[in-house]
C-alpha positions in Angstrom: -27.2 -46.7 -58.3 -28.7 -43.6 -57.9 -25.4 -41.6 -57.1 -25.5 -37.5 -55.7 -22.0 -36.2 -56.8 -21.2 -33.3 -54.0 -18.0 -30.9 -55.0 -15.8 -30.9 -52.0 -14.9 -27.6 -50.7 -12.1 -26.3 -53.1 -9.3 -24.3 -51.0 -5.9 -22.6 -52.7 -4.7 -25.8 -52.7 -7.0 -27.8 -54.7 -7.5 -25.1 -57.4 -4.8 -26.0 -59.3 -4.8 -27.7 -62.8 -4.4 -31.5 -63.0 -3.2 -34.2 -65.2 -4.0 -37.4 -64.2 -1.5 -40.0 -65.9 -3.3 -43.1 -64.5 -7.1 -43.5 -65.9 -8.3 -47.3 -66.5 -11.1 -47.4 -69.3 -12.4 -50.8 -69.3 -13.6 -52.0 -72.9 -16.3 -54.8 -73.1 -15.5 -57.6 -76.1 -18.7 -56.1 -77.7 -17.2 -52.5 -77.7 -14.0 -53.8 -79.8 -16.2 -55.9 -82.1 -16.1 -53.0 -85.0 -12.1 -53.4 -85.0 -11.8 -57.0 -85.1 -11.8 -59.4 -87.8 -14.7 -61.7 -88.0 -11.8 -64.5 -87.7 -10.7 -63.5 -84.4 -14.2 -62.6 -83.1 -15.2 -65.7 -83.6 -12.1 -67.6 -82.2 -13.0 -65.3 -78.9 -16.6 -66.3 -79.0 -15.4 -70.1 -79.0 -12.2 -70.3 -76.9 -12.2 -66.5 -75.1 -9.1 -65.0 -73.7 -6.4 -66.9 -71.6 -3.9 -64.6 -70.5 -0.6 -66.5 -68.5 -0.9 -66.0 -65.1 -1.7 -68.4 -62.2 -5.3 -67.4 -61.9 -6.6 -70.6 -63.9 -9.8 -70.9 -62.2 -10.0 -68.1 -59.8 -10.4 -64.0 -60.0 -7.3 -61.7 -60.4 -8.5 -59.6 -57.8 -9.9 -60.0 -54.1 -13.4 -61.0 -54.1 -14.1 -58.0 -52.4 -13.2 -55.3 -54.7 -14.8 -56.9 -58.0 -12.9 -55.5 -60.6 -10.1 -53.8 -57.9 -13.1 -50.6 -58.5 -14.5 -48.5 -55.8 -17.8 -49.6 -55.1 -19.4 -46.0 -56.2 -17.6 -46.5 -59.5 -20.5 -49.0 -61.1 -22.2 -47.3 -63.6 -25.6 -46.8 -63.0 -26.6 -47.1 -66.8 -25.0 -50.5 -66.4 -21.3 -52.4 -67.3 -18.4 -52.6 -65.4 -16.2 -49.3 -64.2 -15.3 -46.6 -66.3 -16.9 -48.0 -69.3 -19.5 -45.4 -69.5 -17.4 -42.5 -70.9 -20.4 -40.3 -69.6 -20.1 -41.1 -66.0 -16.7 -41.3 -66.0 -17.1 -37.6 -67.0 -19.2 -36.4 -64.3 -17.6 -38.5 -61.4 -13.7 -37.9 -62.0 -12.8 -35.6 -65.1 -16.0 -32.5 -64.1 -15.7 -33.4 -60.7 -12.1 -32.6 -59.5 -11.5 -30.8 -62.8 -9.1 -33.2 -64.8 -7.2 -30.9 -67.0 -5.9 -33.9 -69.3 -6.3 -37.5 -68.4 -4.2 -40.6 -69.8 -5.8 -43.6 -70.2 -4.1 -47.0 -69.8 -6.4 -49.8 -70.7 -5.2 -52.9 -69.2 -8.0 -55.7 -69.6 -8.9 -56.8 -72.4 -6.1 -55.5 -74.1 -4.4 -58.3 -75.8 -0.8 -57.8 -73.8 0.3 -61.6 -72.6 -2.3 -63.9 -74.0 -0.8 -67.1 -74.7 -2.0 -66.7 -78.5 0.5 -64.3 -79.7 -1.7 -63.2 -83.0 -4.7 -62.6 -80.6 -2.2 -60.3 -78.8 -1.4 -58.4 -81.8 -5.4 -57.8 -82.5 -6.4 -56.9 -79.7 -4.1 -54.4 -78.6 -5.1 -52.9 -82.6 -8.8 -53.2 -81.7 -8.2 -51.1 -78.4 -6.3 -48.7 -79.6 -8.7 -48.1 -82.2 -12.1 -47.9 -79.6 -10.0 -45.7 -77.1 -9.7 -43.0 -80.2 -13.3 -43.7 -81.3 -14.9 -44.0 -78.2 -12.9 -41.9 -75.6 -10.4 -39.2 -77.3 -12.3 -38.3 -80.2 -15.8 -37.8 -77.9 -13.8 -36.2 -74.8 -10.9 -33.8 -75.7 -9.6 -34.0 -72.4 -8.2 -37.3 -72.9 -4.9 -39.2 -73.7 -5.2 -43.1 -75.6 -1.9 -45.3 -75.0 -0.5 -47.1 -77.5 -1.2 -50.6 -76.7 1.4 -52.8 -77.8 1.5 -56.5 -77.7 4.9 -56.6 -76.3 6.0 -60.0 -76.3 6.0 -59.4 -80.1 8.4 -56.5 -80.6 8.2 -56.7 -84.7 3.7 -56.5 -84.1 4.6 -53.8 -81.5 6.6 -51.7 -83.8 4.1 -52.0 -86.4 1.5 -50.5 -83.9 4.0 -47.8 -82.5 4.6 -46.4 -86.3 0.8 -47.2 -87.0 0.1 -44.4 -84.3 3.3 -42.1 -84.7 2.3 -38.5 -84.8 -1.2 -38.8 -83.8 -1.7 -36.6 -80.9 -4.2 -38.6 -79.8 -1.8 -40.8 -78.0 0.3 -39.8 -75.0 2.7 -42.8 -74.6 3.5 -46.5 -75.7 1.8 -48.9 -72.8 3.8 -52.1 -71.5 3.3 -53.9 -68.2 5.8 -54.8 -66.0 5.6 -58.5 -65.5 7.0 -59.7 -69.4 8.3 -62.9 -70.0 12.4 -61.9 -69.8 13.6 -58.8 -68.3 12.7 -55.8 -70.0 16.0 -54.7 -70.8 16.5 -57.8 -72.9 17.4 -57.2 -76.7 14.1 -59.0 -77.8 12.3 -55.9 -76.5 14.8 -52.9 -77.8 12.7 -52.8 -81.0 9.7 -51.7 -79.3 12.4 -48.5 -77.4 13.8 -47.6 -80.5 10.3 -47.2 -82.6 9.2 -45.2 -79.4 12.0 -42.9 -79.5 11.4 -42.2 -83.2 7.8 -41.5 -82.3 9.0 -39.0 -80.0 6.6 -41.2 -77.3 7.4 -42.2 -73.6 7.3 -45.6 -72.5 4.4 -46.3 -69.9 5.1 -48.9 -67.8 2.4 -50.1 -65.6 2.5 -52.6 -62.9 0.9 -56.3 -63.0 1.2 -58.2 -66.8 0.9 -62.3 -67.8 4.3 -62.9 -68.1 3.1 -66.9 -67.3 6.1 -66.8 -64.3 5.6 -66.0 -60.5 6.3 -62.5 -59.6 8.5 -64.0 -56.7 11.8 -65.5 -56.8 10.4 -68.9 -55.2 6.9 -69.3 -56.6 2.9 -68.2 -56.6 2.4 -66.4 -53.3 -0.4 -67.4 -50.9 -2.1 -63.9 -51.0 -3.6 -61.3 -53.1 -1.1 -58.5 -50.1 2.1 -60.4 -51.4 1.2 -59.8 -55.0 0.2 -56.1 -54.1 3.5 -55.8 -52.4 5.5 -57.5 -55.5 4.9 -54.7 -58.0 7.7 -52.6 -55.9 10.6 -55.7 -56.5 8.9 -56.3 -59.9 9.7 -53.0 -61.1 13.4 -52.8 -59.3 14.1 -55.9 -61.4 13.2 -53.8 -64.9 15.0 -50.9 -64.0 17.7 -52.9 -63.1 17.9 -54.7 -66.1 17.1 -51.8 -68.4 20.3 -49.8 -66.9 22.6 -53.0 -66.9 21.8 -54.2 -70.4 22.5 -50.9 -71.6 19.0 -49.7 -73.2 19.7 -45.9 -72.1 23.6 -45.9 -73.9 21.6 -47.4 -76.7 18.5 -44.9 -76.6 19.3 -41.9 -74.8 16.4 -40.1 -75.7 14.3 -42.8 -74.2 11.8 -41.5 -71.2 10.2 -44.3 -69.2 7.2 -43.7 -67.3 6.7 -46.1 -64.0 2.7 -46.4 -63.1 1.2 -47.3 -59.8 4.5 -48.7 -58.4 4.9 -46.9 -55.7 8.1 -44.7 -55.6 10.0 -44.3 -51.8 12.5 -47.6 -53.1 14.1 -45.8 -55.4 16.8 -44.0 -53.4 17.7 -47.3 -52.1 18.0 -48.6 -55.3 20.1 -46.3 -56.9 22.2 -46.4 -53.6 22.5 -50.0 -54.1 23.3 -50.5 -58.1 25.8 -47.5 -57.8 27.7 -49.6 -54.9 27.8 -52.7 -56.9 28.7 -50.9 -59.8 31.6 -49.8 -58.7 32.7 -52.7 -57.7 31.8 -54.7 -60.8 32.1 -52.2 -63.6 33.9 -54.3 -65.9 31.3 -56.7 -66.1 29.4 -53.8 -67.9 31.8 -51.8 -69.3 28.7 -50.7 -71.8 27.3 -49.0 -68.7 29.1 -45.5 -68.5 28.0 -43.7 -65.8 26.8 -44.8 -62.1 23.6 -46.2 -62.1 21.5 -43.7 -60.3 22.5 -41.1 -63.0 20.4 -43.2 -65.4 17.5 -43.6 -62.9 17.1 -39.7 -62.6 17.4 -38.8 -66.0 15.7 -41.4 -67.8 12.8 -42.3 -65.5 9.3 -40.4 -64.0 7.5 -42.1 -61.6 3.6 -41.5 -60.6 2.3 -40.3 -57.5 0.1 -43.2 -57.0 0.4 -45.4 -54.7 1.7 -42.6 -52.4 3.9 -44.1 -49.8 2.6 -43.1 -46.2 4.7 -42.8 -43.1 4.2 -41.6 -39.7 6.8 -38.6 -40.3 6.0 -36.6 -43.4 9.5 -35.5 -43.6 11.0 -38.6 -44.8 8.5 -38.7 -47.6 9.2 -35.3 -49.1 13.2 -36.3 -48.6 12.6 -39.4 -50.8 10.8 -36.8 -53.3 13.6 -34.8 -53.7 16.0 -37.2 -54.4 14.0 -38.2 -56.9 13.6 -35.1 -58.1 10.2 -32.8 -58.2 10.3 -32.5 -61.9 9.9 -36.3 -62.3 7.2 -37.0 -60.2 3.5 -36.9 -61.8 0.1 -37.3 -60.4 -1.9 -40.1 -60.8 -5.2 -41.3 -59.3 -5.5 -45.0 -60.5 -9.2 -44.1 -61.2 -11.4 -46.3 -60.9 -9.6 -48.5 -58.4 -10.4 -49.3 -54.8 -7.2 -47.7 -54.1 -7.8 -44.4 -55.8 -6.1 -41.3 -54.9 -8.6 -38.3 -54.3 -6.7 -35.5 -56.2 -7.5 -33.1 -53.3 -6.3 -35.1 -50.6 -3.1 -37.4 -52.0 -0.2 -34.7 -52.1 1.6 -34.0 -49.0 -0.2 -31.0 -47.5 3.6 -29.2 -46.5 4.2 -29.2 -50.2 5.0 -25.4 -51.8 2.7 -24.2 -54.2 5.7 -24.3 -57.0 6.2 -28.1 -56.2 2.7 -28.9 -56.0 1.9 -27.4 -59.5 5.1 -29.5 -61.1 3.2 -32.8 -59.4 -0.3 -32.0 -60.2 0.2 -30.6 -64.2 3.9 -28.7 -65.1 5.9 -32.3 -65.1 3.2 -34.1 -67.2 2.7 -31.0 -69.6 6.4 -31.0 -70.3 7.0 -34.8 -70.8 4.0 -35.6 -73.3 4.1 -32.4 -74.9 0.8 -31.3 -73.9 -0.5 -27.7 -75.5 
C-alpha cells in the first residue's frame, strides 16, 4: 500500500501537546521468539495459543474489520497494523504530534491463556519486546507491564521485575477475568502496583472463559461491544464493595476503552443502595461514588456522542475534568482522531487537561 499522508490543517485547538494513553502495538510470534525459552517456542509451534473465549473456530472481530483495524493502517512493508514502528511513527506519532504514547498490547500477550504457565512466559516476552522493539527505539513511547493476571504470584514477580523502570507506565489487566476483580485473589497485584508506584490500567475485553452477559454468549458482535460498559461497571462495583480501596488507598485505576457516560448513573445507584445496605459492607467507609471519583481515571475513546453536546459536558464535569485522559485506540477501526474527537465547546484549559496534563500528572511524565 503506497499511502500519502497529508497533514490536516492545524487550528489553535489542535496545537496542544497530546499524550495518547491507548496505542495497540501488535507482535507476531516470531517477534517474541528471542524472549522465550526453547520449550515455550516449541510448545507454541506444536499447540499454539488457546485463549478462553467462545470463538473456538471463528474470528473474534467482524470480518469487515480484520484485526479490528483501520483499512489504512496496514504497513506497506507487510505485517499487521501497528507491527511496524516506522510506519506507526509516520502515520500516528509524527502525523498528530504525539508527545507521549502508552502501549497496550492485547494479543498475543499471554493474558488469560488456558495454559497458565504459557501465560507467564508470554507476558514476560511481550514486556521485553515492547522495550526492545518499541520504547528503546522511540523515546516518545511507554510500555505497559503485561501480567498473567489469573496467576497473582507470577504477576507480582513481573511487576517487581519492572519496578523502577521508567520505560513502563502502568500495569495492564483486561476487564473480563475469571472472577470479579475485587476478589482477594487479585489483591497481590494491586499491592505490587502500589509498591512500584504504578497505576493499574484495565482495558476492555479479555479471555475469562465466561460469557460477558448474565445470560450466555451474545448472538452478534454489536452486543459484545456494548457489553464492555456493563463488564466495567461490574468490576468497579466489585472493587469498591470488596474494600480494595480501603486496603490500598493509593491505588489508581485507569479504565481504557470503556466509554464513560454511564459513570454518573452507576455512582448514584451505588450510593443509593449503599445507604440502605451499608451494614452488609461495614468495610466500605464512604459513599461508593467518592471511591469512584478518587481512584478511577477514564480514557476518552470511545467517546459517547449525543445530539445535545451539553449533556456530554455535564457528564465530564461529574467525573471531573482532572480524571479524563485522551486515547486514540490506534490502529483500530473506531480510532478517535486527536484533532477532532473532543467537544469543540471545551475551554482551552480543559482541552489541555484532557490532551496531556492529566496523563502527565498521573504517569509522572517529565
